[in-house]
C-alpha positions in Angstrom: 0.0 0.0 0.0 1.3 3.4 -0.9 1.6 5.9 2.0 2.5 9.6 1.9 5.3 10.1 4.4 6.6 13.3 6.1 7.8 15.1 9.2 6.2 17.9 11.2 9.8 19.2 11.7 12.9 18.6 9.7 11.1 18.2 6.4 13.8 20.3 4.8 16.1 17.2 5.0 14.2 14.3 3.5 17.3 12.3 2.6 16.8 9.9 5.5 13.3 9.2 4.1 14.6 8.7 0.5 17.9 6.9 1.1 17.2 4.7 4.1 13.4 4.2 4.0 13.1 4.1 0.2 10.6 7.0 -0.2 10.2 8.4 -3.7 9.0 11.8 -4.9 5.5 12.0 -6.4 4.2 15.0 -8.4 0.8 16.1 -6.9 -0.8 19.1 -8.5 1.5 22.0 -7.9 3.8 20.4 -5.4 5.8 17.2 -4.7 5.1 14.7 -1.9 7.1 11.7 -0.7 5.5 8.3 -1.0 6.6 5.0 0.5 5.4 1.6 -0.5 4.6 -0.5 2.6 4.2 -4.2 1.8 2.7 -5.4 5.1 2.6 -4.8 8.8 6.0 -6.5 9.2 7.5 -4.0 6.7 5.8 -1.1 8.5 7.5 -2.3 11.8 10.8 -2.4 10.0 10.3 1.2 8.8 9.3 2.4 12.3 12.4 0.6 13.8 14.6 2.4 11.3 13.0 5.7 12.4 13.6 4.8 16.1 17.3 3.9 15.3 17.8 7.2 13.5 16.0 9.6 15.8 15.5 7.7 19.1 12.6 8.9 21.2 12.3 12.3 19.5 9.6 11.1 17.0 6.4 9.3 17.2 4.7 7.9 14.1 1.1 8.9 13.4 -0.3 6.4 10.9 -3.6 7.0 9.0 -5.3 4.8 6.4 -7.8 7.5 5.2 -5.8 8.9 3.4 -2.8 6.5 3.8 -0.2 8.6 5.6 2.7 8.0 7.9 3.5 11.3 9.7 6.5 11.5 12.0 5.6 13.8 14.8 8.5 15.5 16.7 7.9 15.2 20.4 10.2 18.1 21.3 
């Protein structure tokens, strides 16, 4: 399932999302968004584990299925 993925802070540096998590740019109307293909819940857990490894306890993931979105919320 394709999810949009982003940060509430630090969105100016999406390289972690692209290089480590495999997100890809998608043209949407007048702007670009990052999408990530999540194969199943095990793959989702792997993605969240990579976020934890990279950022520790500074981020929480907010996951929505309508629309499909993974939003990394900075707790600071």
